[in-house]
N, C-alpha and C positions, 0 to 999 in steps of 0.2 A: 223555590221548589227543588227538592232533592232529585238528582238524576238517578234513575234506576240502574242497577248493575246486575249483570247476569250472575247467577249463583248455581252453576251446574256441578254435579258430581264429576270428578276427574274421569276422562274417557280417552281411550286410545283408538285411533282410526288406522287400520292397517291397509296399506296400498302397495301395489307392485311398482308403481312409477310416480314421478312427481306430478304429472298431469292428472292422474287418477286421484292422488291425494288432494289436489286443489279442488277438483270437482266434488269429491266426497265431503270436504269440510264446507264448501260453499253450499252444497245441498243441505247439510245439517243446519247451517246458519239460517237459510231461508225457511227451512221446515219448522224449526223449533226455537229460533232466536227470539229474544225479547226486544221490543222497541226501546231504544235508549238514545243517548246523545254522546258524541265524542268530539271534543274541541268545538262545541256549540252546534254541530251538525247532526242530523238524524241518522241513526244507524239501526241495524238489527244485529244482536250480539249473543254469542254463546261464550262460555268460559272454561278454562282448565282442560283444554283439548291437546292431545299429543298426536302428531302425525308420525307414523313409522313407515318409512319408504324403503322397500327392499332393494330396488335397483335405480338409484337416483342418477339421471342422465341429464346434463345441461342442455342437450339437444333433444329434449323431450318432444315427441311427435304431437301429443295433444296440446301442449302449451304453444308450440310453434304454429299450430293451425288455428287455435281458438282465442289466444290471448291478443291483447292490443299491442302491435309492434312498437308504437311510440312509448308506451309504458315500459315495455321490456328494455328498450334502448335507454330510457331514463335510469332504470335500475342498474343496467350494465355500467353506465357512466358513474353511478354512485359507488360501485364497487371497484372501479378501475381508474377513475380520474381523481387526482388529488386536489382539484379545485373545490372551493367552497360551494355548497349547494344553495343556490338562490331561493329555490322553492321552500327550503327549510330555514329561511331567515338567515342565510349565510353560514349555517352550521357546517362543521367538517364532514366530509364524505366518509363512507365506510372505508374507502381506499386509504385515506389518511389515518383513520383510527386503527386499521389493521397493519399497515405497512410503514407508518411514520407516526407512531402514537404520540399525541400531544405535541407534534412537530419537533420531536427530540431525536429523530433518526432511528428510533427503536422499531425494528421490523418484528412484530409479534408472530407473524406466520413463520418466518425463518426460525424464530425461537422454538415454536411448536415442532417443526421438523427436526431441529437439533435435539430437542429433549426426547422425542420418540426414537430417534436414531441411537442415542446414548442408552436409553432404557425403554425397550419395546413393551415392557410390562407396566409403564407409567400410567397411573390413573389421574394425573394432575397436569396434563398438557392443556391447560385451560387459559383462555384469554378473554378480555372484555373489550367492548367498543365504547364503554362509558368513559368520558374524560371529565372527572368531577371539577377540575379547576376552571373549565370553560363551558361545560354543559349547564345551562340555566333554564332557558325556556324550552329547548328541544332536548329530549332524552331519546337516544336511538332505540328504535323498536326491537331490533335484534341486539340483545344486550350481552349474551355470553355464548362463547363457542368452546366446546370441550371435545378434544380429539383423543381417540385411543385405538388400540389394535387388537380387538378380540378376533380370534381365528386368523390372525395375520393380515387383516384388512383394515383400512382406515375407516373407522366409524365416527361420524360427526354427530354430536348431541348439542342441540341449540336451545337456549331459552329466549323467548321474546315476550315482552310485557304486553304488546298489542300488535296485531297484524290485520291489515285491511285486505281481505281476500277477494274484494271486487276489483281493485285497481293495482295492488302492489304485491299481494301474497305470492302469485305465481312467479313474479320476478325475483322475489326473495329466495324462493325455492331453487330457481335456476342458478342464481349467483352463489348460493351456499353450496350447491352441488359442484359448481366449477371450482370453488375454493377447496372443497374436499378433494377433488381430483388433483389440484395443484399440490396439496400436501402429500397425497399418495404418490404422485410422480417424483416428488423430492425424496421420498423414502424408497422408491422402487418396488412398491407393493400395490395390490389392487385396492380400489375403493369399495367399501362395504355399505352398510345401511346409513340412512340419514334420519335422525330422530329430532323432531322439533316440538317443543312444548310451548304453548301459547296461552297466556292468561286471558286475554281478550281477543277472541277471533270474531271479526265483524265485517259487515258490508254496509257501506253508505247507501242511503236511499237513492241517491243520484245514480248509482250503479245497479240498482235493482233490476231494471228492464233488460239491461245488457246481460247480466248474469243469468236471468231466467231464460233468455234466448240461448245462451250457451248450454244451459242444462237441458232445454228442450231438444237441442240438436243431438244430445247424447241420450235422450229418453229417460232422464232422471225425474223422480217423482215430484219434487217440490216446485218444478217449473210452472206447473199449472195452478198453483195455490195463490 
């Protein structure tokens, strides 16, 4: 039996904050996502959605109050701890991929800072988390990070092949915003917008009740469906 895939027209969700972006995309998934399966598990899915966040703050108030602290801590470790990630079959963490690419000592984030310092008009301060020599069963969800300086602010443009917005998406947003601020601090300039394009935005059925409860607390429409 063929697994159904979402086939939406590309859409942009504008949000002032990370937390509002999370709630908006979660609301859209529960409201109009199609039933499907991801890695053998039931999900509801939309596709080709871009989140445009005007003021990305790693200390987002909505996420701090409504997200699962353990899942936030897990994602934090993924972006800061160079140890292999047991839950991902021993795959390299984002920290390794970004700051010690393929265990070669190559700090991709330092390279971004240096490239933008040398050429503030660069459109190619672009890095990847994909390590093709070792990534076989696990392909990192956040695949490409592109930094540039429109209006003198560090804007981060991200591509992700898939994001689970029930359990991990809010953590991804927080850690990407923290990385964006790290680059901005290295350049001595403010952080600007965060733009994240996601091919498959989904919620596992196991997180449906939790997410509907979160949306109910914010008075969003799909919670009652």
